BALOBA-1460 file (C-alpha; in Angstrom, 3 decimals):
// residues 110
<rec num="1" residu="x" x="125.389" y="106.470" z="80.820"/>
<rec num="2" residu="x" x="124.832" y="107.611" z="84.375"/>
<rec num="3" residu="x" x="123.102" y="105.458" z="86.967"/>
<rec num="4" residu="x" x="120.055" y="107.737" z="86.694"/>
<rec num="5" residu="x" x="119.954" y="107.278" z="82.904"/>
<rec num="6" residu="x" x="120.116" y="103.491" z="83.386"/>
<rec num="7" residu="x" x="117.070" y="103.627" z="85.668"/>
<rec num="8" residu="x" x="115.170" y="105.796" z="83.174"/>
<rec num="9" residu="x" x="116.051" y="103.392" z="80.349"/>
<rec num="10" residu="x" x="114.644" y="100.433" z="82.332"/>
<rec num="11" residu="x" x="111.513" y="102.408" z="83.154"/>
<rec num="12" residu="x" x="111.051" y="103.486" z="79.544"/>
<rec num="13" residu="x" x="111.381" y="99.857" z="78.434"/>
<rec num="14" residu="x" x="108.698" y="98.799" z="80.939"/>
<rec num="15" residu="x" x="106.324" y="101.515" z="79.715"/>
<rec num="16" residu="x" x="106.919" y="100.505" z="76.091"/>
<rec num="17" residu="x" x="106.204" y="96.856" z="77.009"/>
<rec num="18" residu="x" x="102.905" y="98.000" z="78.493"/>
<rec num="19" residu="x" x="102.099" y="99.858" z="75.276"/>
<rec num="20" residu="x" x="101.915" y="103.170" z="77.133"/>
<rec num="21" residu="x" x="102.907" y="106.329" z="75.306"/>
<rec num="22" residu="x" x="104.651" y="108.416" z="77.932"/>
<rec num="23" residu="x" x="106.078" y="111.856" z="78.580"/>
<rec num="24" residu="x" x="109.837" y="111.351" z="79.087"/>
<rec num="25" residu="x" x="110.159" y="114.709" z="80.866"/>
<rec num="26" residu="x" x="107.470" y="113.782" z="83.399"/>
<rec num="27" residu="x" x="109.011" y="110.322" z="83.867"/>
<rec num="28" residu="x" x="112.357" y="111.984" z="84.675"/>
<rec num="29" residu="x" x="110.708" y="114.340" z="87.168"/>
<rec num="30" residu="x" x="108.928" y="111.472" z="88.922"/>
<rec num="31" residu="x" x="112.250" y="109.596" z="89.128"/>
<rec num="32" residu="x" x="114.074" y="112.636" z="90.531"/>
<rec num="33" residu="x" x="111.307" y="113.133" z="93.071"/>
<rec num="34" residu="x" x="111.935" y="109.638" z="94.414"/>
<rec num="35" residu="x" x="115.566" y="110.459" z="95.164"/>
<rec num="36" residu="x" x="118.072" y="107.725" z="96.003"/>
<rec num="37" residu="x" x="115.346" y="105.131" z="96.645"/>
<rec num="38" residu="x" x="115.385" y="104.299" z="92.921"/>
<rec num="39" residu="x" x="118.851" y="102.757" z="93.298"/>
<rec num="40" residu="x" x="118.155" y="100.498" z="96.298"/>
<rec num="41" residu="x" x="117.231" y="96.926" z="95.336"/>
<rec num="42" residu="x" x="114.305" y="96.769" z="97.753"/>
<rec num="43" residu="x" x="112.900" y="100.293" z="97.595"/>
<rec num="44" residu="x" x="113.058" y="100.609" z="93.802"/>
<rec num="45" residu="x" x="110.251" y="98.042" z="93.491"/>
<rec num="46" residu="x" x="106.582" y="98.096" z="94.499"/>
<rec num="47" residu="x" x="104.894" y="94.884" z="95.651"/>
<rec num="48" residu="x" x="101.167" y="94.986" z="94.912"/>
<rec num="49" residu="x" x="100.716" y="91.831" z="96.997"/>
<rec num="50" residu="x" x="101.882" y="93.710" z="100.123"/>
<rec num="51" residu="x" x="98.915" y="95.662" z="101.508"/>
<rec num="52" residu="x" x="101.129" y="97.656" z="103.894"/>
<rec num="53" residu="x" x="103.280" y="98.800" z="100.967"/>
<rec num="54" residu="x" x="100.237" y="99.965" z="99.029"/>
<rec num="55" residu="x" x="99.054" y="101.806" z="102.145"/>
<rec num="56" residu="x" x="102.469" y="103.546" z="102.328"/>
<rec num="57" residu="x" x="102.281" y="104.515" z="98.645"/>
<rec num="58" residu="x" x="98.808" y="105.914" z="99.252"/>
<rec num="59" residu="x" x="99.816" y="107.885" z="102.363"/>
<rec num="60" residu="x" x="103.306" y="109.064" z="101.431"/>
<rec num="61" residu="x" x="102.879" y="109.608" z="97.697"/>
<rec num="62" residu="x" x="99.239" y="110.163" z="96.820"/>
<rec num="63" residu="x" x="98.185" y="112.050" z="99.942"/>
<rec num="64" residu="x" x="101.383" y="113.786" z="101.106"/>
<rec num="65" residu="x" x="103.283" y="114.338" z="97.833"/>
<rec num="66" residu="x" x="100.384" y="114.843" z="95.425"/>
<rec num="67" residu="x" x="98.121" y="116.500" z="98.008"/>
<rec num="68" residu="x" x="95.121" y="114.284" z="97.400"/>
<rec num="69" residu="x" x="92.357" y="113.561" z="99.908"/>
<rec num="70" residu="x" x="91.988" y="110.005" z="101.182"/>
<rec num="71" residu="x" x="89.127" y="108.367" z="99.316"/>
<rec num="72" residu="x" x="88.106" y="105.052" z="97.770"/>
<rec num="73" residu="x" x="89.198" y="106.512" z="94.406"/>
<rec num="74" residu="x" x="92.834" y="106.335" z="95.559"/>
<rec num="75" residu="x" x="92.484" y="102.636" z="96.394"/>
<rec num="76" residu="x" x="90.819" y="102.063" z="93.027"/>
<rec num="77" residu="x" x="93.689" y="103.848" z="91.247"/>
<rec num="78" residu="x" x="96.254" y="101.721" z="93.100"/>
<rec num="79" residu="x" x="94.433" y="98.522" z="92.138"/>
<rec num="80" residu="x" x="94.025" y="99.688" z="88.534"/>
<rec num="81" residu="x" x="97.756" y="100.381" z="88.215"/>
<rec num="82" residu="x" x="98.561" y="97.020" z="89.848"/>
<rec num="83" residu="x" x="96.403" y="95.387" z="87.178"/>
<rec num="84" residu="x" x="97.807" y="97.452" z="84.322"/>
<rec num="85" residu="x" x="101.459" y="96.982" z="85.324"/>
<rec num="86" residu="x" x="101.374" y="93.214" z="85.421"/>
<rec num="87" residu="x" x="105.111" y="92.515" z="85.679"/>
<rec num="88" residu="x" x="106.198" y="90.665" z="88.802"/>
<rec num="89" residu="x" x="108.866" y="93.271" z="89.565"/>
<rec num="90" residu="x" x="107.230" y="96.675" z="89.334"/>
<rec num="91" residu="x" x="109.646" y="99.611" z="89.128"/>
<rec num="92" residu="x" x="108.590" y="102.287" z="91.637"/>
<rec num="93" residu="x" x="109.233" y="105.067" z="89.090"/>
<rec num="94" residu="x" x="106.900" y="103.447" z="86.539"/>
<rec num="95" residu="x" x="104.276" y="102.649" z="89.187"/>
<rec num="96" residu="x" x="104.233" y="106.248" z="90.432"/>
<rec num="97" residu="x" x="104.264" y="107.610" z="86.870"/>
<rec num="98" residu="x" x="101.195" y="105.505" z="86.021"/>
<rec num="99" residu="x" x="99.447" y="106.767" z="89.167"/>
<rec num="100" residu="x" x="100.220" y="110.393" z="88.265"/>
<rec num="101" residu="x" x="98.807" y="109.874" z="84.769"/>
<rec num="102" residu="x" x="95.753" y="107.925" z="85.987"/>
<rec num="103" residu="x" x="94.869" y="110.567" z="88.571"/>
<rec num="104" residu="x" x="95.662" y="113.552" z="86.313"/>
<rec num="105" residu="x" x="98.242" y="115.005" z="88.732"/>
<rec num="106" residu="x" x="100.921" y="115.926" z="86.175"/>
<rec num="107" residu="x" x="100.822" y="119.533" z="87.418"/>
<rec num="108" residu="x" x="102.488" y="118.391" z="90.665"/>
<rec num="109" residu="x" x="105.705" y="118.005" z="88.631"/>
<rec num="110" residu="x" x="105.737" y="121.332" z="86.743"/>
């Protein structure tokens, strides 16, 4: 298995643990969109307890990548995903995938 496949396997396992039925193709596209950050020990994880990290996710992913407008709904989506994905170590790929699904932005990865 390639390094990329290993990451996808870990992400798939996390989604199964959460009881989320997921689109493997979309999960792969989200992972590819994150580039080499998914292999770095620090950048592959999202810390919901770090407000500056959540602000970066909002700005760099939700607003810049997905083209959304800044609104309280984005903060609500971030908090909802933090609550849903209750593992201590949250994989960035899974976190972003859950945001894409929650906000209905799957078309950004077509």
